[in-house]
N, C-alpha and C positions, 0 to 999 in steps of 0.2 A: 427322643420322645419315649417315655416309659409306657409300657403296655398296662392297661388298667387291670385292676384286680379281678373284675368280672371276666375279662377275656382270659386271664391266666387260669381262672378256675374252670373255664369251659375247655381249654386246650390241654391242660396238664394233668398228670396223675397226682395222687395224694402226696407222695413223697416229693415230687417236683414242686407242688404248691408250697409245701413247708420250706423248701430251699429258697424259693422266691420271696416268701414272707420274711425269712431270716435276712435277706439281702436288703431289706427296706427298713427305715426307721419306724418305730423305736427299737425293734428287736435287734437291729444291726449294732446299735450302741451298747447292747448288753453282752455281746460275744467276746470271749477271750481270744488272744492271739492264736492259740492252738486251734480253737474252733474255726476262726476265720480262715486259717490255712487249709484246714480240712474241707470246709465248704467251698473255698475258692477252687480247689482242685476238682471237686465234684461238679461245680458249675462250669468249669473249663471243659471237662469231659463231655458234659451234656451239650454245650455249645458246639464242640467239635463234631459230636454225633449228628446233630441236626444240620450243621453246615454240610457235612458229607451227604446226608440225605437230600438236602436241597440240590447239591451238585448232581447227584444221581438222577433226581427227577428232571433236572434241566437237560441232562444228556438224553434221557428217554424221550422227553417231549421234542427235542430238536430232531431226533431220528424219525419220530412219527409225524409231527406236524410241520417241522421246519423252523420253529422258533423255540428257544430254550427258556420258556417261562416256567416258574415253579409255583407250587400251590401257596396260597396266602397264609394258611395255617403253619406251614413249614417255615416260611420267612418270619412269621411272628415268633415261633419257638426259638429260632436262631437269635432274634433280637432279645427275647426274654432272658435267655441264659447268658448272652454276651453282656447285657446290662447287669445281671446278677454278679457275674465274674468281675466286672469293672468296679462294682460297688464294694465287693469284698476286698479287692486289691487296694482300692483307695483307702479303706478303713485300716487295712493292715499296714499300709505305708505310714499312717499317722502313728501307729504303735512303734514302728521301727525308728521314727524320728525322735520320739520322746526319750531323752537320756535318763530320766528319773525312773522309767519302767525297767531299765536294764540294771541288774545288780552287778556290783563289782565282783570279779572272780575271787574266790577265796583260795588261800594256799592249801594245797593238799597236805596230808600228813607226811607223805614222802618228801615234799619240798621243805616242810618245816624241819624234819629230822636232818636233812642234808645241811641246812643252815646251822643247826646246833652242832653237828659233827665238825663242821669246818671251824666254828668258833672254839670248840674244845681242842682241836688239833693245834690251833695257834697257841693256845695257853700251854699245852704240853711242850711244844717246841721252845717256848720262852722259858719255861721252868727247867728244861733239860740243859739249856745253855748255862744256867747259873749254877 
C-alpha cells in the first residue's frame, strides 16, 4: 500500500519529497536510466537509514517498556523509501530488458588498426613468395 502524498509531505523533508515524487508516475516515466540508478541508490540509502532508526527505537523501547514497538512515523518512512526504491528498480529493469535501447559496441581505433595491419601483412607475405 502506497503512502499518500499528504502523509509524505508531512513526514519528509523537501529533498525527500522530491525523491518520492520522482518515484511515482508521470515523473518516473520521464527519467533516464542514469537518473534512475542515482535515485535508486539514494532511495535505498534512505530506506536503510530509517530501517536502522526503527530497529534502534525498538531496542530502546524493549529495554524501557518491555515491548519493542516503534513509532508510526518511522515505520511510514521505511515504507515510503522502500516503495520508492522498488519503483526505481522496476523501471530500471524495464530499460535493461529493452534491447533497442542498448547500442551495439563500436570498434575502437586500435581494433580497426590491428585488423588492417593483419590484412596488409598477409598481402606482403603473398607478394614476397612470388
